[in-house]
N, C-alpha and C positions, 0 to 999 in steps of 0.2 A: 504494500500500500504506500502510495507516494505522499508527499507533503500536501497540506491543505492548499487549495487554490487561493490565489491572492484576493479573489472576489468574495471569499467566504468571510463573514463577520466573525470577529474574535471578541469575547467578553472577558473583562477582568473584574472580579468581585473583591472589594477591599481596596481602598485608595490611599493606603499609607505609602511609605517610601518604596517598599517592594512592589506593591500594586501599580504605582505610577511608573516605576522603572520597566516592569513587564509590558505594560500598556504602550509605553514609548517604543520598546523594541518591536512589538507587533505592528505598530503604526508606521514606523519608519520602513519596515519591510514591505509595506504596501497594503495591509489589510484595513478594512473598516473596523473600528474598535468601539465597543460600548463599555462605559464605565459605570459600575454600580456600587453604592455604599449604603449600608443600612441607616446611617445618619443623614437626615435630610440636608441637602445643600453641599455635602462633602464631594459628591461626584463632580459637580460643577466647579468647585474649587480645585479639584485635582486636574480637571481638563485645562483650567487656566494655568496651573503650574506647569503642566506638560507643554502647553503652548509657549510659555516663557523659556523653557529649556530648548525648545526648537528654535526660538529666536537667537539664543546664545550660540547654537550650532551654526546658524547662518552667519553670525558675527565672526565666528572662528573659521568660516569657509569650509565647514564640514558638511554643509547642507545648502542647497540652492534655495533661494527665496520661493521659487515656483514649487519645489518639492515640499517646502514648509507649508505653503498655502494649501496644497493638495492634501497634506497630512491633516491639517487642522479641519478641513472639510469632512474628513473621514472619521473624526473623533466626536462621539456623541455621548453626553451623560445620560444615564437612564434613571428614571425616578422609581421604577418598579422592576422586580425580577421578570415580570411578564414581557418586558421589552427586549429580553434576551432570547426569545423563543426561536428566532431563525438563525442563531449563532451555531457555527460548526465546531467551536472550541470555547470552553469556559475555563478560565484559570482562576483559582481561588487563592487569595492572599489575605485572609482574615486572622483573627485571634487564634493563637496556638492552643486551642482547646478542642479535644476530640468531640465533645457533645455539640459544640458550636458548628464545627465543620460538617458533622454528620447531618445535623438539622438543615444546614444550607443545601447540601447536595440532594437530600430527599426532596426539598422544595424545588430545586432546579430540575430534577428528574421528571417532575410533573409538568414541566413547562417546555423543555427542549425535546427535539426528536431523539429517538432511541439510538441514532447513529452519531449523535453529537459527542465529541470527545470531551470528557470531564477530567480536569487536572487540578491537583493541589500543589502549592509551592511550599508545603511544610518542610521544615528542616529537622524536626525532632519526633514527630508522631508517626505511627505506623500507617503506611499507605493502605495496607490490607485492612486495618481496623476502620479507617475512614470509609473505604469502599464497601465494607461489609454491610453498611446500612442501605445499600442501593439495590434496586430491583434488577438492574443490568450492570453488575460490577465489572464485567469484562471490558467495558469502555472507559474504565477509571485508571489513571496513571498519576505518578508523581512527576512534576516538572520543577525541579529544584534549581532556581536561578541563584546566583551569588550577587551580593550587594557591593557596588551599584550595578544593577542588571544591564543598563545600556553600555557599560564599559567592560565588565568582566565577561570573558568568552564562554566560560564553562556552564553547562546545564546537565545536571544528573537526571536521566530519564529512568524513573523507578517503576518497576513492575511489581504490583502487589500479587498476592497468592492467586487471585482470581483474574488478573489482567490478561486479556486476550492479546496474543503476540501481534495481531494485525493493528490493534490500536496503539500498542507500544511502538511499533514501527512507524505509524503515522506521526506520533508525537516526536519521535527521534528525527525523522526527516523534516518535519516542520521546524524544529529548533535549528537544524542545519540550514534550512532555507532562510531562516532569519539571521544568518551570519554567525551563529553560535557554534561552539564545539560540544556536541552532545556525547555523553558516555552512558552506556547501558548498565543498569544496576538492579540487583534483586532487592527486595524490601527487607533491609536489615537495619538494626539500630545505628543511626548516624550515616546511613548509606555508605558512600565511599570515603569522602573527605573527612567528615566529622567522626568517622570510626577510626580511620588510620592516623589521623592527626593527633589523637589524644596524647601519645607519648611526648610530643614536642613540648606540650605544656607540663605534663605530669613529671617528666624527668627534671626539668628545670626547677620546678617547685620542690621536688624531692631533694635535690642538691642544696637548695636554699634551706629547707627544713633541717637538713643534716649539718647545717652551718659550714658547708663546704665553700661557699662563696656568697657574695651579696648580689642582688638583682642586676646592678649595672655591670658587674664583672661577668656574670653568666650570660647576659645579653650580648656583651662584647665578644665573648668566645663563640657563641652561636653564629654571630654575624661574620666576624673577622677570620675565624678558623673554619666553621662549618659551612659558610657560604649562604646562610639563610638571610632573607631580605631584612627581617626584623627578629629581635630576640623575643622570647616567650613573655617576658614581663612587660615590655613596651607594647607588644601586640595585644595582650589582654587588656591593657589600659586603653588602647584604641577601640577594641571591640566592646568593652564594658565588662567589668569583672562579674557582674550579675548575669550577663548574657552568656559569657564563656563558662562560668560555673554551672549554669542551668543546663547547657548542652552536655557538659561532662556528666552531671548527675543523671540526666535523662538516659544517656548511653549506658551508664553503670547500672541503673535500675532496670533498663530494658534487657540487659544481659544477666539479669538475676543476681546483681551485685558481684559480678565477676571481678576478682581482685586486680586484674590487669587494667581495669578502668576506674579504680577507686579515686574519688575526688580528693583534692588537697585540703587539709585542715587549715593551712595558712591562708589559702584563697577564701575559704569559708569565713574565716575571721575578718578578712578584708571586706567581704560583702556585708557581714553583720555590722561592721562599723560604719557602713555607708560610703566607704572609699571605693567608688566604682570605676575610677579611671578619669579620663579626660573630661567626661561629661559632668563630673562633680568637682573637678579641679584637683583631686587627690586620688591616687591609687597606689600602685607600687612606687610610683614617682609623684613628686609634687608638680602639678601642672598650673599652679597659680601664676599670675602676672609677675614677671621678673625672677621666677624660680630658676635656679641653676641646675643643670642636669649633673648628677653625680658622676665622677670619673671612675672607670674600672681600675681595679688594683693592677699596677704595672711594676715589675721588678726594676730595681736600680741597675745601672750598667755594671757588668762583671767582665772579667777577662776570659776569653775563650780558652779552652784547653789546647795544648800543642798538638795533640793527636787523639784519635779514638780508635778502638779496636772493634771491628764489626764482626759479630759472631752470627753466622747464618744469614738467612734472608729476612729482611725487614718487612716483607709482605706489602700491605697497603702503603707503608712509609718508605718504600725502596727508593723513591726519588730523593730522599735526604742525602744518600751517599754522594752522588755527584755534586749536590749543592754544598756539602761540607768541603769537598775538595776545592770547589770553585772559590770558597771563602778563605782558602789558604790553610785549612786544618788538615793535617795528614790523616789518611784513613788506612789502617792496617786490617786486612781481611783474613779471617780464619774460618776454615770449614768446620761447622758445628752442626751435627744432625738436628739437635733440638734447640739450637741457639737462634734467637731472634732479637738480640740486644746489642747495644753499643756499650763497650767497657771504657770507662773514663780513666785518665791517668791516676786518679786517687784510688782506683780499684772499685769504685761504685759503678753501678750499671744504669743505663737509660733504656727504657722499653716502651713500646706502644701500648696504650691502655688495653687491657685484656680481661677486665672483670675481676682481677685480683687487687689486693691492697699492698701498699708499700710496707706496712708494718709486718707483713708475712715474710718478707725477704730482706728485712733490715736496711740494707744500703742500696735501695732501688728508687729511682725517680721515674715516674711514668709520664709520658707526654700524650696529649689528646689527638684524636683523629682530625685530619683536615680534609676538606673537599679537594684542595689542590695545594700541596705544600709549597710550591713555588709562588703561587698567587696569594696565599694566606698572609695576612699582616700581623696576626697574633697567634701565639701558641700557648696553650695551657699546660702547666706541669703540676704533678701531684706528688707530695712527699709526706712522710710521717714524722713523728717525733724521734724516731730512731734513724732517720736519714742523716748521714754525716753532713755538716754544713759545707764542707769542701765539695762533696759530690753534687749538692744542689747548686752551689756557685758555679761549678764547671758546666752543669747542664744549662743553667740560665745563660752563661756566657756563650755557649755553643750556639744556641738558637738566636741570640742577639747578633752573633757574627754572621748569621744568615739573613740579617735585616728584619728580624721579627721582634715585635713587642712580646714580652713574656709575662704571663700571669701565673702565679703560684696559688693553687687552691688546696683545700684540705685533702686528707687521705680518703678520697671518694672512689670506690671501685667503679670502673667503667667511665669515670670522669664525667664530662658533659656531652660533647658531641658524639663520642663513641657509643655510649649507652642509649642516647636518643635515636641515633640512626639504626642501631641494632634492633631496637624495639619497633620502630616504624617498618623495617624490613620484615620482621616476624609477623606483624599484624597484616601486612600485605600478602605474604604467602598464605597465611591462614584464611584470608578473605577469598583468595582464588580457589583454594582447596574446598571451600564451602559454597562455591558457586555464586559469590556476590558479584563478581565482575572479572573481566579478563586482565591479564598482566598489562596489556597495552592501555586499556581504559583506566586502570589504576594509576599508571605512570602519568597519563595525560591529566587525570583529575587532580593529582597532587601537585603537578607543575603549574596548572592553570588556576586551580581553585585556591591554593594557599601559597603559590609562588615558591615552591621548593626548588632548589637549584638542580636537583635530579629527581626522577621518579624512583620509588623504592626498588624496583627491579633493575633499573639501570645502575643504581648505587650498589645493589647486591652483586651484579656481574663485575663491577669494578673491584670490589673488595674481596671477591673470591667466594666459592660455594659454601665454605664452612666458617667464614669469619663471624658472621652474626650469631650463628648457633654456638660457637665456642665461647664467645663473650657472654652471651646470655646464660649458658650453662654454668660458667664460672660465677656469674652474679647470683644465680639460683642457689648455688651451694652456700653462698654467704648470706642470702636472704631467702630462706625456704618457704616464704609466705605464698608463693605461686605467682607473684607479680612478674618475675623474670623467667619463669619456666618456659623454655622454648616450645612452640607449638609442634604438633606432630608433623605438620606440613613442612616446617623449617627443618626438622630432624631428617625427614625423607630427602629434602633438597640437599642438605649438607652431606648425607651419606650415599647418595646416588652416584653412579659413575657419570663422569662428564661425557655427554654424547660426542663432543669434539675429539675425545681421546679414545673412543671405542669402549667396549666392555672391559672393565678392569677386574671383573670378578674371577 
């Protein structure tokens, strides 16, 4: 089934920010659009607001005056639901309450044709549960746009348990015809993005709660080493702490309080205190007028070591060896079957974060994962009270010689970027194994929906088949709550033979 014909009217019910954005997308694509809101006068106000945004698009030369005028002529506020009777698609963007949405769609079903595609923009409720109230649930889908809908390309097309594939395909092709990038998704808590993104916030908050580092430092490491557009603390201040915590809690409860999705107590306290982020002027950060942004912890300048001894393959950090040589530090290589560390002149060791702690090995400094060690501007190190000061000084000096700012955090297993990426990879593999979405759609969703520098599967391929599993397995041994227990899907992936190498059994 192909996309809706442009002559087919599209209705949007609910005229808040998301409703207006979705209406604008359909309007600019060329459809006649009807706006309806239960509050009298709101639909007309929304139509005026959309018209003003079209004017700004003309000013920015992103839309011609003629196209704007034509779009305005196709935009009609509706005073009653009955005025939506001839629409081929109705998208709902009302209050996130199951009873409210079910009541609305029951009313719509008595008005529109049986072939009319009905869609919800819910981000947290079950598409199956909403559609369960309908006489013809097969034509009901989720069309989850991201805010702001006119700008962000991703649309999650969610099939409920009873959704007919022909209607899901129609919704998918219509979103694509509107210039969006649709991804197909089964009806699961959080869909793709809000399910797989939970560790990005959860692990940052966990490091903070363990007093491993402060918010500004964790954010800086996620940005400058991990390659994320924003850190978890600044991003949740932008989203709204109440909104982000509500999504986390919804996913956790929908998964029957699965420990992997447990909300953060620190964030709960922030919400309870009314510090909701930018919209209240205070969140993790002070957003008041004239407030200065706190600086991340950065180590003072130290002398680099004269040499390092490389034992074995550094795996995902193998780019460091040529960088160290280029910085004028001698590299002596030794073949070690189980070695994956750099030995410093003091005798201490430097190793990539692997889910273990510095206190277990006395004189070891761990360094965090980087998206690209050459492009990274900051590297985090982790040390314990038993780490020799000279070992830590040599480790700091080595990375500073590579042109990096260095942050030293507490003895946190898996550090910041490494544990975050490993958990994202794990949830992605688990989602594919459970039929939520394809690898390609998950990578697309995470890059476009939350601006991740790489999709989870692309990251997994870069890091190696067993990297995420090994790190999480180490973390699980140290925290046997189940939070870090690798999924069966990740276990199978880590232990399967690589098809590029043939059968190794």
